[in-house]
N, C-alpha and C positions, 0 to 999 in steps of 0.2 A: 428563836433565832439560833442557828448553829454557831459553834465556836469558829472564829475565822482562823484557819490554819496557815494561810498564806495571803499574799497581797494581789492575787489574780483578779480580785474584784475592783482593784484601785482605778484601772484605766477607765472603765465606764462611769465611775463616780466622778472622776475629774473631768471627763468629757461633758457630763451633764452639767457640772458646775460652770464649765467654760461657756456652754450655751446660754446659761442664765446671765453671765457677765456680758456676753456678746449682745444679748438682747437689750441691755441697758446702754450700750454704746453703739447705736445703729450706724452712725456715720463712719466711725472707725472700722467697724465690722465690714461694711460695704467696700471701703477702700482696701481693706486687707484681702478680701476676696478678689477684687479687681486687679490687684497687684500680683496675683498668683502667677508664677512661671510654670506654664503648663508643659507637660511632656509632649513629644511628637504624637499627633493623633493618627497619622498615616504610617503604617508599617507594611513592610513587604508581605504580599500574599502570594500563594502558589499560582504559577501560570497554568491555565487550564486550556485544554484543546477539546472542542466539542464537535459532534457530528452534525449532519444536515438537520436533524430534529432536536438539537440542543442537548443530546445525551453526552455524558462525559466519556471521552476517548482516552485521554491521558492527563495526568497532573504532575507537576514538578514540585519538589521541596523548596523551602526557602533556606535562610541561614541556619547552620548547624543541623541540616537534614530534617527540619521540622515541616510537618504538614500543616499549613494554615490557609484555608480556602476562603475566598471572598464570599460574602453572604448578604442577602437582603432579608429582613424579617418577614417580608411577605411571602418568601419562598420556603418558610419553615412551618412545620405543622403547628396549627394554632393550639392544639391540645398541649403540646410540649411547652409553648410559651406561657399558657395559662398555669400549668403546673409549676413552672419556674418562678413566676411572679408570686403565686400563692405560697410557695415554700420559702423563697428567699427574700421577698420584698413586696408584701401584699399592698402596700401603699405607694408603690413605685410611681404611679401616674399622678399622685397627689403631692409628694414632698419635693423639696427643692435641692435634693442631693443628700441630705441627712434626714433621718426620721427621728425627731425628738421622742416620740412615744416609744419607739423601739429601744432607744438608748436608755430612757428612764426605766423601762421594763427590765432590760438587761442589768442595769445598775441594781435595782431592787432584788432581782434574783441572785445576783452575785453576793450582795450583802447578806441575804437570808441563808443562802447555801454555803457561803464561804468559798465559792469557786464560780468560774464562769459557766453558766448553764446555757445561755443562748447569746448569740452575737447581736450587735446593734448595727452591723454593716448593711448598707443598702447595696443594690446592684450598681449604683453609680460609684459608690466607694470601692466596690470590688473592681470596677473598670479602672479606677485610679490606681489601685494596687497593681493590676495587671500591666498597665501602661508603663509604670515605673519599676515593675518587678520588685516591689518593696515587701517587707514582712507583714505579718498579720497581727502580732500581739503587742509590740513595743508601743509605749505611749506616744513617742515622737512620730512613729510611723503612722499610728492611727490619726493623729492630729493632721499630719500632712495629707493623708487620704481624704479626710473631711474637707480640708481646704480645697484640694484639687476637685473633689466631687462637687462642691458648691460652685466652683468656677466653670466646671464642665456644664452644669445645668444652665448657666447663663449664656453659654456659647452654642450649645447643641440642643437639638430637639430630643424628646424621649426616645423616638425611634432610632435616632443616630446613636444615642448612648446604648440602647439595647443592641444595636448592630455591633458596636465595639465589643460588648460582652460576648455575643454569639460568635465573633471571630477570634477572640483571644482567650477564652476560658480554657483551662487545661483539662485534658481528658485522659491522661496517662501516657507515659512514654513520650514520643515525639508528636503527639496529637494536640493541636490547638484549634479550638473552634468547633461548633456543633456539626458543621458539614463534614469536616475531616473525621470527627468521631463517628458520625452516622455511617460514612462509607467504610471505615475501618471495622466497626463492630457489627454492622448489619448489611454491608454490601450495597447500600443505596443512599441516595440523598435524603435529607430530613423533611422533604415535602409531605410525605405520608408516613407516620409512625404509629405503631400500636401503643396502647396505654403503657404497657410494660416497657417498651423501648424508650418512650418519652421519659418515664420515671427514672430509668437507669441513667439517661443523659442528664437529668437534673441532679442526680446524686453524685456522679463522678467528680465534678470540679471541686467538691468540698474536701475530698481526699483522693486525688486522682491515682496515686500509686497504690494506696491501701485497698481501694475498692475495685481494682481492675478485675473483671470477671474471668480473665484467663489465668489469674494468679490467686485470687482470694474469692472463691465462690461464695463462701458464707457471708463475708462482709459485704460483698456486692449485693447479695440477695436481701440482707437485712436492711441496707440503705435504701434499696429500691422499695422494699415493703413500707418503710417509713414515709417515703414520698407518696406512694399510692394511698396510704391511710390518710395522710393530710389532704390529698386531692378528694378522697371520698367524703371526708368530714366537711370539706369546703363546698361540696355539692358539684364538683367537677366530674365525678364519676358516679354512675349508677351502681347499684349493688351487683348487678350482673357483670358490668364492666370491671368492677373492682375484683371480683372473685376470679374472673377469667384471666386478668393480668397477673394475679398472684401465682397462677399455675404455669405461666409461659416460661419456657426454658431460657436460661441466660446464654449468651454467645460463649462458646468454649475457647475461641481464639480470634485473633484479628484477621480480617480479610485483606488481601492485597488490593491496592488502589488500581483502577483501570489503567491498562498500559497497552492500548490498541493503536495501530497505525504509528508505531514508534518512530520510524524513520521520517515519515511525513510530518509528524509532530515536531521533531527536531528541526526539520527544514523550516517549518513555519516560525518557530521560535528564533532561529538564526536570522531569518529575513526581517523580523520585527521584534527585537529583543525587549522592547519597552512594553509592548502590549501584554496584558494579563489574561486576555481571552482570545483564542483563535477559533474561528468557526469554519470548518471544512465541509466540503461536499460529500465526504465519506458517509456511508450508511453503516452504522455500528454493527448491526446484526450480520450483514454480509461480510464486513471486515473480519469479524470474529470467526465466521464459518470458513473463510478463505485462509485465515492464519492457521486454523486447525488442519485444513487441507494441505497447506504447505508442509506442515510437520509430517503428515502422513505420506506425502509424496517422496520424501527423502529417506524414509525408513528402509533399512536394508542396503542403503548406498554407503559408499565410503564416508568416513567421518568429516571430511573437509568439503563435501559437496553441498551446495546451497541451492536455493530456489527463489525466484522472484515472480510476482503476479501483479498485473494491472488490469482492472476491469472498469469500464466506463459506459455511460449512456451516450452513444454517438449522436443522438438527436439533440441533446441539450449541451453536450460537450463536458459534462460533469464526470469527474473520476469518482467512482463509487467505492472502490477498494484499492489499496496499494500496499503490497507486502514486499519489503526490500530484502528480506531473508527469512529463513526459518529459525526462530528462536533468538530474537534480538537480545544481545547481552547475556544469554543463558549458556552459550557454548562457544568458547573462543576458538575451538578447533574448526568450526564452520565459518569463522569470521563474520558472525551474525551482525556485527556493528556496521558492516559495509552495505550501503543501500544499492542493491544490484538493479533496481528499477532505473537508475540514472547512469550506471556504468556503461561505457562505450565498449561494445563487444562486436565481433563479427556476426552479422545476421544470417550467414549461410545462404540458403535459397529463398529467404522470405522477401527479398526485393524483386524476385522474378515477376510476380504479378504486375508490378508497376512498369517494368520493361515491356511486357506484352500489351498493357493498356496504352502505353505511349506509341507502340507500333501500330495499334488499331487506329489511334488518333492521327497518325502521320500517313495513313493509307498504305503502310508497308505490308500489313497482314490483316486477316480476319480469323475468327476462331476456327473456320473450316479450311483455311489456307494450308496447303501441303508444304512441309519444310523438311529438308534433309538432315537426318541425324547421322553424320558421317565424320570421318577424321578430317580436320581442318587445322590450319595454322595461320597465325597472324604475326608475321615476323618470327620472333623467337618464342612467341606465346602459343602453345598448342593445348587448348582445353580438352579435358577428358570428362566423360560421364562418371558419376560416383562409382558405378560398378564396372567401369572400363568396357562396357558393351555398347555397340552401336545398333540402333533400331532401323536405320534406313529412312525411307520416306514415311511420314505420318502427319496427321493434322496438328495444327498449333494447339488445339484443345488437348489432345493426347500428350503433346510435348510438355505442356504446363502441368497436367495432372500427374505425369510421371516424373516431373521435376528434372528433365534432362538439361544438361549444361550447354551442349553445343548449339541447339536451336536458339537459346536465349542470347548467347554470345554473338551468333550471326545477326540477330536483330539489333543488339546493342551496337555492333560495329557499324550498322547503317545509321542508327540514331546518333551515336557519339556519346561517350561517357559523360562529357560535360553537360549534355542535356538531361541525363539521369540525375546528376548532382543538382541541377537547377530545379528539377521537379521535386526533389526532396526538400530543397530550400523553400520552394513555394508552398510545400505542404507543412512548413514550420517544423521540419524534422532536423534536429541538430546532428551533425556528422563529424567524424574524426577520420581524416584521410592519411594513412601512413605514407610518409615520403612526400606528401603534398601534391602529388600528381595523380590524376585519375586515369586509370587504364581500363581495359575491358574486364579485368578481374573484379571490378566493383559490383558488377551484376551478379557475381557468384559469392559475394560476401567479403570482398577485399576492401572493406571500409568499416569504420566503427559507428554503430548505432545503438541506442539504448532501448530498453523495454518500453519506456514511456514514448520514445520516438516511433517505434513500430506500432504502438497502439494508436498514436496520432495519425500515422500513415494509413492504417487500415480503417480508421474511423472516416477518413476522407473518402476512401473507396466505397465504404458502406453507405455514405451519404450521396452516392452516385456522382463522385468527383468533386463535391463541394466541400471546401475546407471549413471546419469549425474547430478552433483551437480548444484543446482540452484544458480544463482548469480544475484546481482542487481547493480553492478558497471560495467560501460563500460570499456572495455579493459582487464578485467580479463579473463584469459584463463581457459579452463576446466582443473581442477586440478587432477581429479581422474576418472577413468572409470573401472567398474568391473561388472561382471554378478552376481547379487544377487539371482535371480530366473532363472529357465530354461525358455526358450522362450515359451514352450508349457504351463507350469504352469501359467505364467503371462497372456498368451492369454486366457486360459480357465477361469480364474477369471474375466478378462475383459469382456468376452463373456457372462458370467452369469450376471454380473452387467448391461450389456447393455440390457438385457432382462427385466429389471424392468420397470414397467409402469411409465410414467412421472407424475408429479403432475397435478392435475386437471387444465384444461385450456391451457396446453402446448401440442404441436404436438408430435407425436410419433417418435422422433429422436432416433438414436442409440447412446445415451450418456451413457457411463458406469459410474454409480454413486452409492454412498452409503451414507446413512444417519446414524446419531447416536444421542443418547440422554443419557447424563450421569446420574448417580444416583442422585435422588432428583430433576431432571429437572434443573440442574445447567448449563448445556451446551447443545445447540442444534447445530448439525453439518450437513453439506452436502458437499461432496467432489466428484469430477468426472472428466472425461477426454474424449476427442474424439481423432481423429488421429493426432492432432497437439497441442492442448492446454489442460491445467489442471487448475482447480480452486478449492478453498476451501472457505466455508462460515461458520462463527461461530457467534452465537447469544446467549447472556447471560448477566449476571451482572459481571462487572469486579471484584467486591469484593467476588464473588463466592457464594452468597446467591441464593437460588432456584428461578426459574421463574415458578410458578405453571402452569401446562398445556402446557408447551413449549416442543414440540416434533420436532426433526430434520426433520422428513418427512413433517410436517405441516408448519413450519415457515422458515426453512433454505433451503429446497429443492427448493421451488419456486424461491427464490433469486438466487440459483445456476443456474437454467435454464435461468433466466434473465441475469445473468452474461455472459453466452455463447451467448445470443442474442445480447448483447452489443459488444462482441468481433468480431462477424461476422454474416452475415445473414444466413449462412448455415454451418452445422457441417461438419468437415472433417471426412471421412469414417475411421472406425477402420481397422487395418490391417487384412489380411486373416490369417487363422491358419498356423503356421509353419508346414513344411512337416512331422515332427516327431510327431505331435499331434495325440493322440489316440482318435478318435471320434467314439464311439460305444454305443449301448444301454446297459442297465444293464445286460440283458441276454447274450450279446455277450462278456462281460468282462471276463477276467480270473477269476476263481472261488474265489481266495483270495480277489479280488477287488469288488465282487458283493455285499457283505455286510460287514460293518465295525463292529468289536467287539474288545474291548480293555480292559485295566486293570480295567476300571470302573465297568465292569460286576462283577468282584470279590468283589469290594468295596460295590456294591449294595447288595450282598449276604453275607455281613460280619456277623460274629457270633452273634452280638447283634442287627442286623437289624430286622425289623418286618418280621414275617413269617406266612402266612396263613396256618393253620393246619386243618381247616374244612370249606368247603368241600375240599377234595384232588383234585389236578389238574387232569383234564380229566374225572372226575366222571360224571356218568349219574344219574340224580336225578328225582324222581317222587314226585312232590310237592302235599301234601295232604292239605296244607293251603296256604294262599296268601303270607306269608312271608317266606324267607329262612334265617335260622340262620347261621351266619358265625362266626368263631373264629380265634384268632391269638395268637402268643406268641412273646415275646421280643419286641424290639422297644421302643420308648419314646413317651408317649402321650402328647398332645391330638392327636387323629387320624382322618383322613379323609377317608371315604369309597366311592368308586366309582363303578358304575355298567355300563359297556360298555362305559367307559371314562367320564361319567357324575357324578359329586359329588351328593351323595344321603344322606349322613350324615357327618356333620362336627363337630369339637370340641368335639369329643367323647373321654371320659376318660376310658371307659370299653374296655376290649379286646374281647368283644362279642357284636354282633349287629344283628338286623333283617333287611333284605333287602326286600322291597316290589316292586311289579310291574314288576317282571321278566316274560317275555313271553317265549313261547316254542322255543326250538332251542338253539344255542350256546349263552352263556353269559360270558363276561370277568369281573371278580370281582377283585378289587384292593384295597389296603390300603396304605396310606402314613402316616409316623409318623412325629413328630414335627421337626425332622432333615432332612426331605425331602427324607428319604429312603423308599423304596416301596417293596411290594410283591404282586403278582397277580396269579390267577388261572383261567383256562377256564373250564366251566362245560356245560353239556348238560341237558336242562330241558325237561322232558317228558310231 
């Protein structure tokens, strides 16, 4: 026997003696255990957000910034649990909270060696220590742990006790529990671990700071080797498994916890702050791909430009990916914390397809109806095309594909802005109307709509006019189904949009899409769909300041096409036209549908609008000099004069001008006043 140099052996000896005494006073002992004041058995665990397949998207810390993830022993690698029990408490399933054999062994070793060689703590005693955050060596602390352990065994099952250990054991730093440790050290959950990984996780709680593999490689490796050796000696590992595990590299650093769909995760947590698990319809792999795409999309752009992307399955109504910004929390200059999928922004031209579809449904137009793209005014409102050029007479199909402003305003004037707002409402699209009054400008983006709202709208069009509310929570059933547009009108709009040429560098797929640019280049949009999926892309500054030169067709459309490439390798075909769809040429249409004319014609010829009074319309003129004198009355200067659609004089204040360069034959002479109102005549030059 070695000379006893200290009293470190005293506590196991006294504990052993206490057990002997307790055994002689059974009734008092039972009462002592029953009267134990147990610590709280339920402690806060990290809130988890999962994807449609149960994969972890995001996890939140608990108090003091600790990671503590809920766990079920059935979801932990069995090899790890077997190693843990074999090393820490091999009679765990036999004892009642304390292991007398282990205590007597520890006592004998302490007396013989003069110091503590092995501990007598069971896993249940360790759980007691973890729940009360008590020390490990003091006699009163050990006695308390024994009492709590005995009481725990009477109230809980072995699996429940094991679960408490698996949730609360320390693994270094702010890691508590084996799930948090497995994600931090191996980047995965503990369902499937290698033998080496399992051994490291068994070793860490014994000295969580001293054995951290990112700080003390030698100590971590030595501790892991001891666990593997014990497992091999216990028959848990084969010789081959043991030797392979010894050579496996240790992790060099902690890995970051999953942080995907951050904005949507925050939203779920805010909606239900009590829940510890939120299951979303998001698809983790797609979410990750599109978050990377969002970062790529803004490279080379100003530092405060952001991007938002929403992708959904319009057949099921499930949102598969939602990116509120590029770099959530990583770069304050981009205001990445702002969820731009929900922000109300001007949609630019992206509402035009809805206006055309409504016009089809109301019998005002057909895709092959001719419509005038010419200067018009509606009171004091005189819309202009984006490029300030007028195309004259063209089909509705061409007007939509070229995204002209005047034709869509002509149609909306007939429909009424209130009907457009009603269609948005029936499509479950939330809107924000500046000033509270709907004017004709709403058709050109004079209203607030979110990226989620546009995705909802185009999902309805993609479903041939049938509404299916988009949802992002698993388990939510479709709440509402209604027909917003006729099947034929929705198909006709989709067919027109599918005829648009793709951005440069992309194959000619049949993706029905529309771009939009809000006033002042504040918002660049692209939204589209195929036979299965729908997606929206927004690019701009969260604070609403302009991004000079930003056009939806140039910066958002390429991203939209890349989104669909990330979703799947090949687009799903758009549906065939419904049987009731009228597919005819302009000449075959009923006469009222061949050419559109509405109330705007009267507005353009209003009493105070400019009127060309010389030469008269249809006049045949013999020019004796190079210039033709033209005259007008009414209107508001300055005036712009055009010959055959080409401006020849601008900023003219006089109501008389001389037009040069007219050749023989027909010539169309036009004048536009400061309010955008126009007058024109056609003459024959001899």
